[in-house]
C-alpha positions as YAML, in Angstrom:
chain: A
units: angstrom
residues:
- id: 1
  name: MET
  ca: [-108.54, -151.21, -11.07]
- id: 2
  name: LYS
  ca: [-107.33, -151.26, -7.48]
- id: 3
  name: ILE
  ca: [-103.97, -151.50, -6.37]
- id: 4
  name: LYS
  ca: [-102.62, -152.92, -2.96]
- id: 5
  name: LEU
  ca: [-99.40, -151.12, -2.04]
- id: 6
  name: TYR
  ca: [-97.14, -153.22, 0.42]
- id: 7
  name: PHE
  ca: [-94.31, -152.00, 2.14]
- id: 8
  name: GLU
  ca: [-93.54, -154.18, 5.13]
- id: 9
  name: ASN
  ca: [-92.38, -152.36, 8.53]
- id: 10
  name: GLU
  ca: [-93.24, -149.03, 7.20]
- id: 11
  name: ASN
  ca: [-91.91, -147.35, 10.36]
- id: 12
  name: ALA
  ca: [-88.57, -148.96, 9.93]
- id: 13
  name: ILE
  ca: [-88.09, -148.15, 6.20]
- id: 14
  name: ALA
  ca: [-89.76, -144.47, 6.49]
- id: 15
  name: LYS
  ca: [-85.85, -142.62, 6.59]
- id: 16
  name: SER
  ca: [-84.45, -144.93, 3.90]
- id: 17
  name: GLY
  ca: [-84.60, -144.88, -0.02]
- id: 18
  name: ILE
  ca: [-87.49, -147.34, 0.00]
- id: 19
  name: GLY
  ca: [-89.32, -145.30, 2.67]
- id: 20
  name: ARG
  ca: [-89.07, -142.37, -0.08]
- id: 21
  name: ALA
  ca: [-90.24, -144.72, -2.56]
- id: 22
  name: MET
  ca: [-93.18, -145.52, -0.74]
- id: 23
  name: LYS
  ca: [-94.57, -141.97, -0.34]
- id: 24
  name: HIS
  ca: [-93.66, -141.32, -4.00]
- id: 25
  name: GLN
  ca: [-95.53, -144.23, -5.35]
- id: 26
  name: GLU
  ca: [-98.70, -143.17, -3.30]
- id: 27
  name: GLU
  ca: [-98.46, -139.50, -4.85]
- id: 28
  name: ALA
  ca: [-97.62, -141.00, -8.10]
- id: 29
  name: LEU
  ca: [-100.99, -143.29, -8.04]
- id: 30
  name: ARG
  ca: [-103.02, -140.24, -6.44]
- id: 31
  name: LEU
  ca: [-101.99, -137.71, -9.16]
- id: 32
  name: ASN
  ca: [-103.33, -140.35, -11.97]
- id: 33
  name: ASN
  ca: [-106.61, -141.19, -9.87]
- id: 34
  name: ILE
  ca: [-105.54, -144.74, -9.60]
- id: 35
  name: GLU
  ca: [-107.32, -146.19, -6.81]
- id: 36
  name: TYR
  ca: [-105.19, -147.88, -4.15]
- id: 37
  name: THR
  ca: [-105.14, -149.16, -0.70]
- id: 38
  name: LYS
  ca: [-102.49, -149.93, 2.15]
- id: 39
  name: ASP
  ca: [-104.65, -152.14, 3.89]
- id: 40
  name: SER
  ca: [-102.15, -155.29, 4.02]
- id: 41
  name: SER
  ca: [-105.32, -157.54, 5.41]
- id: 42
  name: THR
  ca: [-107.83, -156.77, 2.42]
- id: 43
  name: LYS
  ca: [-108.59, -158.83, -0.38]
- id: 44
  name: ASP
  ca: [-110.40, -156.19, -2.32]
- id: 45
  name: TYR
  ca: [-107.85, -155.40, -4.78]
- id: 46
  name: ASP
  ca: [-106.77, -156.33, -8.45]
- id: 47
  name: ILE
  ca: [-102.69, -156.17, -8.24]
- id: 48
  name: LEU
  ca: [-100.46, -156.28, -5.51]
- id: 49
  name: HIS
  ca: [-97.52, -154.18, -5.62]
- id: 50
  name: ILE
  ca: [-95.02, -155.15, -3.07]
- id: 51
  name: ASN
  ca: [-92.05, -153.48, -2.26]
- id: 52
  name: THR
  ca: [-90.18, -155.27, 0.67]
- id: 53
  name: VAL
  ca: [-88.38, -158.72, 0.63]
- id: 54
  name: TRP
  ca: [-89.01, -159.74, 4.22]
- id: 55
  name: TYR
  ca: [-90.91, -162.76, 5.74]
- id: 56
  name: ASN
  ca: [-94.40, -160.63, 6.20]
- id: 57
  name: SER
  ca: [-93.60, -159.76, 2.15]
- id: 58
  name: TRP
  ca: [-93.29, -163.37, 1.21]
- id: 59
  name: ARG
  ca: [-96.96, -163.98, 3.31]
- id: 60
  name: GLN
  ca: [-98.50, -161.28, 1.47]
- id: 61
  name: ALA
  ca: [-97.12, -163.07, -2.11]
- id: 62
  name: ARG
  ca: [-98.05, -166.44, -1.47]
- id: 63
  name: LYS
  ca: [-101.44, -165.25, -0.39]
- id: 64
  name: ALA
  ca: [-102.10, -163.30, -3.45]
- id: 65
  name: LYS
  ca: [-101.21, -166.29, -5.67]
- id: 66
  name: ARG
  ca: [-103.70, -168.43, -3.35]
- id: 67
  name: LEU
  ca: [-106.09, -165.68, -4.46]
- id: 68
  name: LYS
  ca: [-105.28, -165.64, -7.67]
- id: 69
  name: LYS
  ca: [-104.64, -161.81, -7.95]
- id: 70
  name: LYS
  ca: [-102.09, -160.62, -10.46]
- id: 71
  name: ILE
  ca: [-98.56, -159.21, -8.69]
- id: 72
  name: VAL
  ca: [-96.18, -156.38, -9.55]
- id: 73
  name: PHE
  ca: [-92.74, -156.95, -7.58]
- id: 74
  name: HIS
  ca: [-90.74, -153.80, -7.15]
- id: 75
  name: ALA
  ca: [-87.05, -154.66, -6.92]
- id: 76
  name: HIS
  ca: [-85.48, -151.84, -5.17]
- id: 77
  name: SER
  ca: [-83.00, -154.35, -3.85]
- id: 78
  name: THR
  ca: [-80.02, -156.14, -5.60]
- id: 79
  name: GLU
  ca: [-77.05, -158.44, -4.26]
- id: 80
  name: GLU
  ca: [-74.59, -155.50, -5.40]
- id: 81
  name: ASP
  ca: [-76.08, -152.87, -3.32]
- id: 82
  name: PHE
  ca: [-76.36, -155.26, -0.30]
- id: 83
  name: LYS
  ca: [-72.63, -155.70, -0.02]
- id: 84
  name: ASN
  ca: [-70.26, -153.22, 1.55]
- id: 85
  name: SER
  ca: [-73.28, -152.03, 3.70]
- id: 86
  name: PHE
  ca: [-73.43, -152.99, 7.31]
- id: 87
  name: MET
  ca: [-71.61, -155.32, 9.41]
- id: 88
  name: PHE
  ca: [-71.35, -158.93, 7.90]
- id: 89
  name: SER
  ca: [-73.42, -157.92, 4.69]
- id: 90
  name: ASN
  ca: [-70.51, -159.54, 2.31]
- id: 91
  name: LEU
  ca: [-71.08, -162.83, 4.28]
- id: 92
  name: LEU
  ca: [-74.69, -162.71, 3.42]
- id: 93
  name: ALA
  ca: [-74.77, -161.33, 0.07]
- id: 94
  name: PRO
  ca: [-74.82, -164.77, -1.88]
- id: 95
  name: LEU
  ca: [-77.61, -166.16, 0.31]
- id: 96
  name: TYR
  ca: [-79.72, -162.65, 0.05]
- id: 97
  name: LYS
  ca: [-79.54, -163.08, -3.59]
- id: 98
  name: LYS
  ca: [-81.14, -166.01, -3.77]
- id: 99
  name: TRP
  ca: [-84.11, -164.92, -1.44]
- id: 100
  name: LEU
  ca: [-83.97, -162.15, -3.86]
- id: 101
  name: ILE
  ca: [-84.33, -164.35, -6.86]
- id: 102
  name: HIS
  ca: [-87.37, -166.78, -4.76]
- id: 103
  name: MET
  ca: [-89.17, -163.39, -3.87]
- id: 104
  name: TYR
  ca: [-89.04, -161.60, -7.59]
- id: 105
  name: ASN
  ca: [-90.18, -164.89, -9.29]
- id: 106
  name: PHE
  ca: [-93.68, -164.13, -7.27]
- id: 107
  name: GLY
  ca: [-94.28, -161.20, -9.46]
- id: 108
  name: ASP
  ca: [-95.89, -161.64, -13.01]
- id: 109
  name: VAL
  ca: [-93.78, -158.53, -13.59]
- id: 110
  name: ILE
  ca: [-91.01, -156.78, -12.03]
- id: 111
  name: VAL
  ca: [-90.39, -153.08, -11.87]
- id: 112
  name: THR
  ca: [-87.09, -151.71, -10.97]
- id: 113
  name: PRO
  ca: [-85.80, -148.08, -10.92]
- id: 114
  name: THR
  ca: [-83.25, -148.12, -13.75]
- id: 115
  name: PRO
  ca: [-82.28, -149.56, -16.93]
- id: 116
  name: TYR
  ca: [-78.95, -150.60, -15.20]
- id: 117
  name: SER
  ca: [-80.82, -152.60, -12.17]
- id: 118
  name: LYS
  ca: [-82.89, -154.25, -14.89]
- id: 119
  name: ARG
  ca: [-79.55, -155.19, -16.49]
- id: 120
  name: VAL
  ca: [-78.53, -156.65, -13.01]
- id: 121
  name: LEU
  ca: [-81.34, -158.48, -12.44]
- id: 122
  name: GLU
  ca: [-81.76, -160.17, -15.85]
- id: 123
  name: SER
  ca: [-78.12, -161.45, -14.93]
- id: 124
  name: TYR
  ca: [-79.72, -163.23, -12.28]
- id: 125
  name: HIS
  ca: [-81.75, -165.19, -14.89]
- id: 126
  name: ILE
  ca: [-85.39, -164.22, -13.47]
- id: 127
  name: HIS
  ca: [-87.75, -165.23, -16.24]
- id: 128
  name: ARG
  ca: [-90.08, -162.18, -15.98]
- id: 129
  name: GLU
  ca: [-90.53, -158.92, -17.85]
- id: 130
  name: ILE
  ca: [-88.89, -156.50, -16.15]
- id: 131
  name: TYR
  ca: [-89.87, -152.82, -16.63]
- id: 132
  name: PRO
  ca: [-87.28, -149.93, -15.71]
- id: 133
  name: ILE
  ca: [-89.52, -146.80, -14.22]
- id: 134
  name: SER
  ca: [-87.64, -144.51, -11.90]
- id: 135
  name: ASN
  ca: [-88.78, -143.86, -8.33]
- id: 136
  name: GLY
  ca: [-89.46, -140.19, -9.31]
- id: 137
  name: ILE
  ca: [-89.25, -137.08, -7.44]
- id: 138
  name: ASN
  ca: [-91.91, -134.62, -6.02]
- id: 139
  name: LEU
  ca: [-90.64, -131.50, -7.67]
- id: 140
  name: ASN
  ca: [-92.95, -129.25, -5.42]
- id: 141
  name: ASN
  ca: [-91.23, -130.57, -2.10]
- id: 142
  name: PHE
  ca: [-87.55, -129.26, -3.45]
- id: 143
  name: LYS
  ca: [-88.47, -125.99, -4.96]
- id: 144
  name: LYS
  ca: [-85.46, -123.43, -4.22]
- id: 145
  name: ASP
  ca: [-86.83, -121.49, -1.10]
- id: 146
  name: ALA
  ca: [-84.83, -118.54, 0.66]
- id: 147
  name: ALA
  ca: [-86.44, -118.79, 3.62]
- id: 148
  name: LYS
  ca: [-85.86, -122.82, 3.79]
- id: 149
  name: GLU
  ca: [-82.05, -121.86, 2.86]
- id: 150
  name: LYS
  ca: [-81.76, -119.43, 5.92]
- id: 151
  name: VAL
  ca: [-83.21, -122.07, 8.38]
- id: 152
  name: PHE
  ca: [-80.31, -124.53, 7.23]
- id: 153
  name: ARG
  ca: [-77.72, -122.12, 7.54]
- id: 154
  name: GLU
  ca: [-78.95, -120.67, 10.68]
- id: 155
  name: TYR
  ca: [-79.24, -124.25, 12.06]
- id: 156
  name: PHE
  ca: [-75.75, -124.82, 11.49]
- id: 157
  name: LYS
  ca: [-74.76, -121.42, 12.45]
- id: 158
  name: LEU
  ca: [-72.86, -121.02, 8.75]
- id: 159
  name: ALA
  ca: [-71.06, -117.69, 7.97]
- id: 160
  name: PRO
  ca: [-72.32, -115.96, 4.67]
- id: 161
  name: GLU
  ca: [-69.09, -116.67, 2.73]
- id: 162
  name: GLN
  ca: [-68.77, -120.33, 4.55]
- id: 163
  name: LYS
  ca: [-68.68, -123.07, 1.65]
- id: 164
  name: VAL
  ca: [-70.98, -126.08, 2.08]
- id: 165
  name: ILE
  ca: [-70.79, -129.54, 0.43]
- id: 166
  name: ILE
  ca: [-73.24, -131.96, 1.66]
- id: 167
  name: SER
  ca: [-74.39, -135.55, 1.09]
- id: 168
  name: VAL
  ca: [-77.12, -137.80, 2.41]
- id: 169
  name: GLY
  ca: [-77.52, -141.67, 3.01]
- id: 170
  name: TRP
  ca: [-76.86, -144.40, 5.37]
- id: 171
  name: PHE
  ca: [-73.41, -144.36, 7.17]
- id: 172
  name: PHE
  ca: [-72.19, -147.51, 4.26]
- id: 173
  name: GLU
  ca: [-68.81, -148.01, 2.82]
- id: 174
  name: ARG
  ca: [-70.95, -148.82, -0.30]
- id: 175
  name: LYS
  ca: [-72.37, -144.91, 0.01]
- id: 176
  name: GLY
  ca: [-69.07, -143.98, 0.25]
- id: 177
  name: PHE
  ca: [-68.99, -142.09, 3.42]
- id: 178
  name: ASP
  ca: [-65.06, -142.72, 3.71]
- id: 179
  name: THR
  ca: [-64.47, -141.34, 0.34]
- id: 180
  name: PHE
  ca: [-66.33, -137.98, 1.76]
- id: 181
  name: CYS
  ca: [-64.39, -138.15, 4.78]
- id: 182
  name: GLU
  ca: [-60.94, -138.71, 2.99]
- id: 183
  name: VAL
  ca: [-62.08, -135.78, 0.28]
- id: 184
  name: ALA
  ca: [-63.21, -133.31, 2.92]
- id: 185
  name: GLU
  ca: [-59.67, -133.77, 5.03]
- id: 186
  name: GLN
  ca: [-58.10, -132.47, 2.04]
- id: 187
  name: LEU
  ca: [-60.34, -129.58, 1.64]
- id: 188
  name: PRO
  ca: [-60.07, -127.89, 5.14]
- id: 189
  name: GLU
  ca: [-61.33, -124.46, 4.15]
- id: 190
  name: TYR
  ca: [-65.10, -126.07, 3.09]
- id: 191
  name: THR
  ca: [-67.43, -127.29, 5.56]
- id: 192
  name: PHE
  ca: [-68.93, -131.04, 4.83]
- id: 193
  name: ILE
  ca: [-72.29, -131.87, 6.01]
- id: 194
  name: TRP
  ca: [-73.16, -135.76, 5.76]
- id: 195
  name: PHE
  ca: [-77.11, -136.45, 6.67]
- id: 196
  name: GLY
  ca: [-78.04, -139.66, 7.70]
- id: 197
  name: ASP
  ca: [-79.32, -141.75, 10.54]
- id: 198
  name: LYS
  ca: [-76.68, -142.97, 12.74]
- id: 199
  name: LEU
  ca: [-78.43, -145.60, 14.72]
- id: 200
  name: MET
  ca: [-80.12, -147.52, 11.91]
- id: 201
  name: SER
  ca: [-76.81, -147.83, 10.10]
- id: 202
  name: ALA
  ca: [-75.09, -150.62, 11.67]
- id: 203
  name: PRO
  ca: [-71.53, -149.79, 10.15]
- id: 204
  name: THR
  ca: [-68.87, -151.72, 9.87]
- id: 205
  name: ASN
  ca: [-65.64, -150.96, 11.65]
- id: 206
  name: ASN
  ca: [-63.95, -148.91, 9.21]
- id: 207
  name: ILE
  ca: [-67.13, -146.81, 8.89]
- id: 208
  name: ARG
  ca: [-67.82, -146.54, 12.75]
- id: 209
  name: LYS
  ca: [-63.98, -145.29, 13.57]
- id: 210
  name: LEU
  ca: [-64.85, -142.42, 10.91]
- id: 211
  name: MET
  ca: [-68.38, -141.69, 12.53]
- id: 212
  name: MET
  ca: [-66.37, -141.50, 16.19]
- id: 213
  name: ASN
  ca: [-63.62, -139.19, 14.97]
- id: 214
  name: PRO
  ca: [-64.48, -137.25, 11.20]
- id: 215
  name: PRO
  ca: [-62.04, -134.60, 10.26]
- id: 216
  name: LYS
  ca: [-62.62, -131.23, 11.87]
- id: 217
  name: ASN
  ca: [-64.75, -130.09, 8.98]
- id: 218
  name: VAL
  ca: [-67.16, -132.68, 8.90]
- id: 219
  name: ILE
  ca: [-70.46, -132.01, 10.28]
- id: 220
  name: LEU
  ca: [-72.60, -135.44, 11.00]
- id: 221
  name: PRO
  ca: [-75.97, -133.92, 12.61]
- id: 222
  name: GLY
  ca: [-77.92, -137.27, 12.08]
- id: 223
  name: TYR
  ca: [-81.18, -137.87, 10.00]
- id: 224
  name: ILE
  ca: [-82.81, -134.48, 9.47]
- id: 225
  name: SER
  ca: [-85.96, -133.67, 7.47]
- id: 226
  name: GLY
  ca: [-88.01, -130.76, 6.69]
- id: 227
  name: ASP
  ca: [-86.80, -127.33, 5.66]
- id: 228
  name: VAL
  ca: [-83.72, -128.09, 7.03]
- id: 229
  name: ILE
  ca: [-82.58, -130.49, 4.73]
- id: 230
  name: LYS
  ca: [-84.42, -128.91, 1.89]
- id: 231
  name: GLY
  ca: [-82.60, -125.64, 2.72]
- id: 232
  name: ALA
  ca: [-79.54, -127.57, 2.56]
- id: 233
  name: TYR
  ca: [-80.01, -129.01, -0.81]
- id: 234
  name: SER
  ca: [-80.45, -126.02, -2.59]
- id: 235
  name: ASN
  ca: [-78.37, -123.72, -0.71]
- id: 236
  name: ALA
  ca: [-75.31, -126.17, -0.57]
- id: 237
  name: ASP
  ca: [-72.24, -125.17, -3.20]
- id: 238
  name: VAL
  ca: [-71.99, -129.12, -4.21]
- id: 239
  name: PHE
  ca: [-73.94, -131.97, -3.63]
- id: 240
  name: PHE
  ca: [-71.39, -134.78, -3.31]
- id: 241
  name: PHE
  ca: [-72.57, -138.42, -3.73]
- id: 242
  name: PRO
  ca: [-69.78, -140.84, -3.86]
- id: 243
  name: SER
  ca: [-71.73, -143.86, -3.46]
- id: 244
  name: ARG
  ca: [-70.06, -146.95, -5.14]
- id: 245
  name: GLU
  ca: [-73.56, -148.75, -5.91]
- id: 246
  name: GLU
  ca: [-77.07, -148.03, -6.48]
- id: 247
  name: THR
  ca: [-80.22, -148.88, -8.03]
- id: 248
  name: GLU
  ca: [-80.94, -145.57, -8.79]
- id: 249
  name: GLY
  ca: [-80.03, -142.90, -5.76]
- id: 250
  name: ILE
  ca: [-83.24, -140.80, -4.81]
- id: 251
  name: VAL
  ca: [-81.07, -138.28, -3.08]
- id: 252
  name: VAL
  ca: [-79.48, -137.40, -6.60]
- id: 253
  name: LEU
  ca: [-82.89, -136.76, -8.00]
- id: 254
  name: GLU
  ca: [-83.62, -134.53, -4.72]
- id: 255
  name: ALA
  ca: [-80.37, -132.64, -5.34]
- id: 256
  name: LEU
  ca: [-81.19, -132.26, -9.19]
- id: 257
  name: ALA
  ca: [-84.86, -131.21, -8.18]
- id: 258
  name: SER
  ca: [-83.16, -128.59, -6.03]
- id: 259
  name: GLU
  ca: [-81.20, -126.91, -8.47]
- id: 260
  name: THR
  ca: [-77.84, -127.86, -7.07]
- id: 261
  name: ASN
  ca: [-74.56, -128.47, -8.42]
- id: 262
  name: VAL
  ca: [-74.02, -132.43, -8.48]
- id: 263
  name: LEU
  ca: [-71.05, -134.53, -8.12]
- id: 264
  name: VAL
  ca: [-71.22, -138.15, -8.45]
- id: 265
  name: ARG
  ca: [-68.84, -141.23, -8.55]
- id: 266
  name: ASP
  ca: [-68.84, -142.54, -11.96]
- id: 267
  name: ILE
  ca: [-70.63, -145.76, -11.37]
- id: 268
  name: PRO
  ca: [-72.97, -147.56, -13.94]
- id: 269
  name: VAL
  ca: [-76.26, -146.75, -12.48]
- id: 270
  name: PHE
  ca: [-76.30, -143.26, -13.79]
- id: 271
  name: ASP
  ca: [-75.40, -144.52, -17.43]
- id: 272
  name: GLY
  ca: [-78.02, -143.05, -19.78]
- id: 273
  name: TRP
  ca: [-79.54, -140.40, -17.45]
- id: 274
  name: LEU
  ca: [-77.02, -138.59, -15.89]
- id: 275
  name: VAL
  ca: [-74.02, -137.42, -18.19]
- id: 276
  name: ASP
  ca: [-70.50, -136.01, -17.19]
- id: 277
  name: GLN
  ca: [-70.30, -132.35, -17.82]
- id: 278
  name: GLU
  ca: [-73.91, -131.75, -19.40]
- id: 279
  name: ASN
  ca: [-76.18, -132.39, -16.38]
- id: 280
  name: CYS
  ca: [-73.56, -133.15, -13.23]
- id: 281
  name: TYR
  ca: [-70.12, -133.65, -12.71]
- id: 282
  name: MET
  ca: [-68.44, -137.32, -12.50]
- id: 283
  name: GLY
  ca: [-65.22, -138.28, -10.83]
- id: 284
  name: ARG
  ca: [-63.67, -141.67, -9.82]
- id: 285
  name: SER
  ca: [-61.04, -140.83, -7.81]
- id: 286
  name: ASN
  ca: [-60.34, -138.45, -4.68]
- id: 287
  name: GLU
  ca: [-58.07, -136.61, -6.51]
- id: 288
  name: GLN
  ca: [-60.35, -136.03, -8.95]
- id: 289
  name: PHE
  ca: [-63.47, -135.07, -6.57]
- id: 290
  name: ILE
  ca: [-61.06, -132.91, -4.64]
- id: 291
  name: THR
  ca: [-60.24, -130.76, -8.21]
- id: 292
  name: LEU
  ca: [-63.75, -130.87, -9.03]
- id: 293
  name: ILE
  ca: [-65.22, -129.61, -5.86]
- id: 294
  name: LYS
  ca: [-62.63, -126.48, -6.16]
- id: 295
  name: GLN
  ca: [-63.78, -125.82, -9.77]
- id: 296
  name: ILE
  ca: [-67.19, -126.04, -9.17]
- id: 297
  name: ILE
  ca: [-67.24, -123.80, -5.87]
- id: 298
  name: ASN
  ca: [-64.57, -121.43, -7.82]
- id: 299
  name: LYS
  ca: [-66.80, -121.07, -10.99]
- id: 300
  name: GLU
  ca: [-63.92, -122.69, -13.00]
- id: 301
  name: VAL
  ca: [-66.40, -125.15, -14.81]
- id: 302
  name: PRO
  ca: [-69.86, -124.22, -15.95]
- id: 303
  name: GLU
  ca: [-73.07, -124.45, -13.98]
- id: 304
  name: LEU
  ca: [-74.94, -127.60, -14.75]
- id: 305
  name: LYS
  ca: [-78.14, -126.60, -12.36]
- id: 306
  name: GLU
  ca: [-80.52, -126.36, -15.25]
- id: 307
  name: ALA
  ca: [-80.00, -129.16, -17.31]
- id: 308
  name: GLY
  ca: [-79.77, -131.16, -14.08]
- id: 309
  name: TYR
  ca: [-83.28, -129.58, -12.90]
- id: 310
  name: GLU
  ca: [-84.42, -131.26, -16.22]
- id: 311
  name: VAL
  ca: [-83.17, -134.83, -15.51]
- id: 312
  name: ALA
  ca: [-85.52, -134.70, -12.27]
- id: 313
  name: ARG
  ca: [-88.43, -132.77, -14.11]
- id: 314
  name: LYS
  ca: [-88.56, -135.95, -16.48]
- id: 315
  name: ARG
  ca: [-88.90, -137.80, -13.64]
- id: 316
  name: SER
  ca: [-91.59, -136.25, -12.18]
- id: 317
  name: LEU
  ca: [-94.28, -138.09, -10.20]
- id: 318
  name: GLN
  ca: [-97.05, -137.29, -12.32]
- id: 319
  name: TYR
  ca: [-95.31, -139.21, -15.24]
- id: 320
  name: ILE
  ca: [-94.17, -142.14, -13.02]
- id: 321
  name: GLY
  ca: [-97.87, -142.94, -12.36]
- id: 322
  name: GLU
  ca: [-98.64, -142.85, -16.03]
- id: 323
  name: ASP
  ca: [-95.59, -145.24, -16.63]
- id: 324
  name: LEU
  ca: [-97.12, -147.71, -13.69]
- id: 325
  name: ARG
  ca: [-100.49, -147.26, -14.64]
- id: 326
  name: LYS
  ca: [-99.30, -148.99, -18.05]
- id: 327
  name: VAL
  ca: [-97.78, -151.76, -16.20]
- id: 328
  name: TYR
  ca: [-100.68, -152.23, -14.05]
- id: 329
  name: GLU
  ca: [-103.13, -152.57, -17.46]
- id: 330
  name: SER
  ca: [-100.45, -154.82, -18.96]
- id: 331
  name: VAL
  ca: [-100.48, -157.41, -15.96]
- id: 332
  name: LEU
  ca: [-104.42, -157.25, -15.90]
- id: 333
  name: LYS
  ca: [-104.23, -158.29, -19.48]
- id: 334
  name: ARG
  ca: [-102.30, -161.26, -19.11]
...
């Protein structure tokens, strides 16, 4: 069994969630001794595992059909998480949905990160079997490390007593960057840091204004990798993720794996794997977020780091590779 992994425009997506999923898939397959190639021109494979939905992805899918190869289509995107993202995204969303349906129907089966995104796709009336499999997390990459935490604090010149709230993502309304700034403005005694690529975000006017003039206690360092971001995850007092729509949210898994206090918006994608007051905290309004951040930092509510880590542990790449193997074997039997 040989898998052809396909990600279109790898360099362009490297800093995105799909870019992380790309690395995770490779590692999951390696950990399970599943042979794979990323050679887009090869015909020497049994299953095309395709992850992107642009023109060259369409060509790859058509070519695989002509060669009578099996196709696993990985549904990272939906109309719902396309909306409220970049300029004109809402206008384009209905067309994007039609294109997604067309593309996903190339798959013999579909893999998608969560039961929630499976339900969304089922509402599109795509007549394919859909498997919810997490994008997974490399636990070793996010182990707590005092040296990395020191690098993070020195990079931002943070005083020892300074309390820090972080988030990671594109500068989208969907991601809740506006909420992040509004909450920060009401908590001037804390430092808020949003990590994300500024140039690739194509923000709406509202988000662009916030980026140009954020609250004084908000730092926007852009995209940062390596020890700084890893130290940020584990050293932050709160990982605050006010996203309004996701298919999973890999950065949440990264925060959980870093044994950080996690606060998310209460949205359907987290149903069934994140539980409020058990392995994370959830809020629905700015007022709730403000109250919860204060309570977490002041230790007025229980720490949920261990329970949160357990969520990440169950989604380690070894397990994800096992689940992908089962899907591949079932496809080959068809």
